[in-house]
C-alpha positions as CSV (number, residue, x, y, z in Angstrom):
1,X,-23.1,-73.6,57.3
2,X,-20.0,-72.2,55.6
3,X,-19.7,-68.4,55.4
4,X,-18.7,-65.9,52.8
5,X,-17.8,-62.3,53.6
6,X,-17.9,-59.9,50.6
7,X,-16.6,-56.3,50.4
8,X,-18.5,-54.3,47.8
9,X,-17.6,-50.9,46.5
10,X,-20.6,-50.0,44.3
11,X,-24.0,-51.7,44.5
12,X,-24.1,-52.9,40.9
13,X,-20.7,-54.6,41.0
14,X,-21.8,-57.5,43.1
15,X,-21.3,-61.3,43.0
16,X,-23.5,-61.4,39.9
17,X,-23.7,-64.9,38.3
18,X,-21.4,-66.2,41.1
19,X,-24.1,-65.8,43.7
20,X,-26.1,-68.9,42.9
21,X,-22.9,-71.0,42.7
22,X,-22.0,-69.7,46.2
23,X,-25.4,-70.8,47.5
24,X,-25.1,-74.1,45.8
25,X,-21.8,-74.6,47.7
26,X,-23.6,-74.0,50.9
27,X,-22.1,-70.5,51.5
28,X,-24.1,-68.0,53.5
29,X,-23.1,-64.7,52.0
30,X,-22.8,-61.4,54.0
31,X,-22.0,-58.2,52.2
32,X,-20.1,-55.2,53.7
33,X,-20.2,-51.8,51.9
34,X,-16.7,-50.3,51.6
35,X,-16.3,-47.0,53.3
36,X,-19.5,-47.5,55.3
37,X,-19.5,-50.8,57.1
38,X,-16.7,-51.9,59.3
39,X,-15.1,-55.3,58.8
40,X,-13.5,-56.9,61.8
41,X,-10.3,-58.7,61.4
42,X,-11.5,-61.7,63.4
43,X,-14.7,-62.1,61.2
44,X,-12.6,-61.6,58.0
45,X,-10.1,-64.3,58.9
46,X,-12.8,-66.7,60.3
47,X,-15.1,-66.8,57.3
48,X,-14.7,-69.7,54.8
49,X,-14.4,-67.4,51.8
50,X,-13.6,-63.7,51.6
51,X,-14.3,-61.8,48.4
52,X,-13.2,-58.2,47.4
53,X,-15.2,-56.9,44.4
54,X,-14.5,-54.2,41.8
55,X,-15.1,-50.5,41.8
56,X,-14.1,-47.2,40.1
57,X,-11.5,-46.2,42.7
58,X,-7.9,-47.3,42.7
59,X,-5.5,-49.0,45.1
60,X,-3.3,-45.8,45.0
61,X,-6.2,-43.5,46.0
62,X,-5.6,-44.0,49.7
63,X,-5.4,-40.3,50.6
64,X,-8.7,-39.6,48.9
65,X,-10.3,-42.9,50.1
66,X,-8.6,-43.9,53.3
67,X,-10.6,-47.1,53.7
68,X,-8.5,-48.6,50.9
69,X,-5.6,-49.0,53.3
70,X,-7.7,-51.0,55.7
71,X,-8.9,-53.3,52.9
72,X,-5.3,-53.9,51.9
73,X,-4.4,-54.8,55.5
74,X,-7.3,-57.2,55.6
75,X,-6.4,-58.9,52.3
76,X,-2.7,-59.1,53.4
77,X,-3.8,-60.8,56.7
78,X,-6.0,-63.2,54.8
79,X,-3.3,-64.2,52.3
80,X,-0.7,-64.6,55.1
81,X,-3.0,-67.1,56.8
82,X,-3.5,-69.1,53.6
83,X,-7.2,-68.6,53.8
84,X,-9.4,-68.6,50.6
85,X,-9.8,-65.1,49.1
86,X,-11.2,-64.0,45.7
87,X,-10.3,-60.6,44.3
88,X,-12.1,-59.2,41.2
89,X,-10.8,-56.1,39.4
90,X,-10.0,-53.7,42.3
91,X,-10.0,-56.7,44.5
92,X,-7.3,-58.3,42.4
93,X,-5.3,-55.1,42.5
94,X,-5.6,-55.0,46.2
95,X,-4.3,-58.6,46.4
96,X,-1.3,-57.7,44.2
97,X,-0.5,-54.7,46.3
98,X,-0.9,-56.7,49.6
99,X,1.7,-59.1,48.2
100,X,4.1,-56.3,47.5
101,X,3.6,-55.9,43.8
102,X,3.3,-52.5,42.0
103,X,-0.2,-51.3,41.0
104,X,-0.2,-48.6,38.3
105,X,-2.0,-47.0,35.4
106,X,-2.3,-49.4,32.5
107,X,-4.1,-49.6,29.2
108,X,-7.8,-49.0,29.6
109,X,-9.9,-52.0,28.7
110,X,-13.7,-51.7,28.6
111,X,-15.9,-54.2,26.8
112,X,-16.2,-57.8,25.9
113,X,-13.1,-59.8,24.8
114,X,-11.5,-63.1,25.6
115,X,-8.5,-63.6,27.8
116,X,-5.7,-65.9,26.8
117,X,-5.5,-68.7,29.3
118,X,-1.8,-69.5,29.3
119,X,0.3,-72.4,30.5
120,X,-0.4,-71.5,34.1
121,X,-4.1,-71.4,33.6
122,X,-4.6,-74.4,31.3
123,X,-4.7,-76.8,34.2
124,X,-6.6,-74.5,36.5
125,X,-10.4,-73.7,36.8
126,X,-9.7,-70.8,34.4
127,X,-9.6,-73.2,31.5
128,X,-13.4,-72.9,31.4
129,X,-13.0,-69.3,30.2
130,X,-10.7,-70.1,27.3
131,X,-12.0,-68.5,24.1
132,X,-15.0,-67.0,25.8
133,X,-15.4,-63.1,25.6
134,X,-15.6,-61.8,29.2
135,X,-16.3,-58.3,30.5
136,X,-13.3,-56.0,31.0
137,X,-13.6,-52.7,32.9
138,X,-10.4,-51.4,34.2
139,X,-7.7,-48.7,33.7
140,X,-5.1,-49.9,36.3
141,X,-2.9,-52.9,36.2
142,X,-0.3,-54.6,38.4
143,X,3.0,-56.5,38.3
144,X,2.8,-60.2,39.0
145,X,3.5,-60.7,42.7
146,X,6.5,-62.8,43.7
147,X,5.5,-66.4,44.1
148,X,2.2,-66.0,42.2
149,X,1.2,-68.0,39.2
150,X,0.0,-66.1,36.1
151,X,-3.2,-67.7,34.8
152,X,-4.5,-65.4,32.0
153,X,-3.5,-62.4,30.0
154,X,-4.4,-60.1,27.1
155,X,-2.2,-58.3,24.7
156,X,-2.8,-55.0,26.6
157,X,-2.7,-56.4,30.1
158,X,-0.2,-59.3,30.7
159,X,-1.4,-60.0,34.2
160,X,-5.2,-60.6,33.9
161,X,-5.3,-63.3,36.6
162,X,-3.0,-65.0,39.1
163,X,-3.2,-67.6,41.8
164,X,-1.2,-67.6,45.1
165,X,-1.9,-70.2,47.8
166,X,-5.7,-70.3,48.2
167,X,-6.1,-66.8,46.6
168,X,-7.4,-66.1,43.2
169,X,-7.1,-62.6,41.6
170,X,-9.1,-61.8,38.4
171,X,-8.6,-58.4,36.7
172,X,-11.6,-59.0,34.4
173,X,-15.2,-59.7,35.3
174,X,-16.4,-63.3,34.7
175,X,-19.1,-62.7,37.4
176,X,-20.8,-59.9,35.5
177,X,-24.4,-60.7,34.7
178,X,-25.2,-59.7,31.2
179,X,-28.9,-59.6,32.0
180,X,-28.2,-56.8,34.5
181,X,-25.4,-55.0,32.6
182,X,-27.6,-51.9,32.2
183,X,-26.7,-51.0,35.8
184,X,-23.1,-50.9,34.8
185,X,-23.8,-48.7,31.8
186,X,-25.7,-46.3,33.9
187,X,-23.3,-46.3,36.8
188,X,-20.2,-45.8,34.7
189,X,-21.9,-43.5,32.1
190,X,-19.4,-40.7,32.9
191,X,-16.4,-42.9,32.3
192,X,-17.8,-44.2,29.1
193,X,-18.4,-40.7,27.9
194,X,-14.9,-39.5,28.7
195,X,-13.5,-42.6,27.0
196,X,-15.6,-42.0,23.9
197,X,-17.1,-45.5,24.2
198,X,-20.6,-46.2,22.9
199,X,-22.7,-48.1,25.5
200,X,-24.8,-49.5,22.7
201,X,-21.9,-51.6,21.5
202,X,-21.2,-53.0,25.0
203,X,-25.0,-53.7,25.4
204,X,-25.1,-55.6,22.1
205,X,-22.1,-57.7,23.0
206,X,-23.6,-58.5,26.4
207,X,-26.7,-59.9,24.6
208,X,-24.4,-61.8,22.2
209,X,-22.0,-63.3,24.8
210,X,-24.0,-63.3,28.0
211,X,-25.1,-66.9,28.2
212,X,-21.7,-68.3,27.3
213,X,-20.0,-66.2,29.9
214,X,-22.5,-67.1,32.5
215,X,-21.9,-70.9,31.9
216,X,-18.1,-70.6,31.7
217,X,-17.8,-68.2,34.7
218,X,-20.0,-70.4,36.9
219,X,-18.1,-73.5,35.9
220,X,-14.8,-71.8,36.7
221,X,-16.1,-70.5,40.1
222,X,-17.7,-73.8,41.0
223,X,-14.5,-75.8,40.4
224,X,-12.3,-73.2,42.2
225,X,-14.6,-73.3,45.2
226,X,-14.4,-77.1,45.3
227,X,-10.6,-76.8,45.3
228,X,-10.3,-74.3,48.1
229,X,-13.2,-75.3,50.3
230,X,-12.8,-79.0,49.9
């Protein structure tokens, strides 16, 4: 059986709607909690797919959260070997950093809105997401790494997704399960309050767009898995 190793930062930011697609692809998923569980380099490089999920900390918070440095090392090693790796939100920022790109404070984007799938993404699995409002939940952004192919953008964040080798970095959250979004609204209630954002708006949009996002996100992930896992 193929294996998938996932690094998770907060419990509610998990594989979401991607989990059944991973199972469908025959992947046995093992999750490691960042900052608590150790991740061996050998296991990380040996698994068929590695995933780094999102979280409220940042790539540049290494002094406060030292385990971030270890995650960046693991991602860099995986990319250097050309092994399949998926990074979502913080995971995408770690991929950019591991490839030598700058990660920095950007425009805060929280809520449901489409990404523009540009020329680079039109012939990629991301084409399934064209015109579909997806969940955004980030304040940091990154420069496009050298040699990477930009796949999607928004007006506020030019680099919303990129591909490099067998790696896919997604700044947004196509994996988010709208049916379980209340866990996000509870877990990020302080951030929402400080940003002056009304969770009722995000909740209503989740009900409005959830099924379309599930279908599009799963189609994207399914095609990408077929491409990188053969």
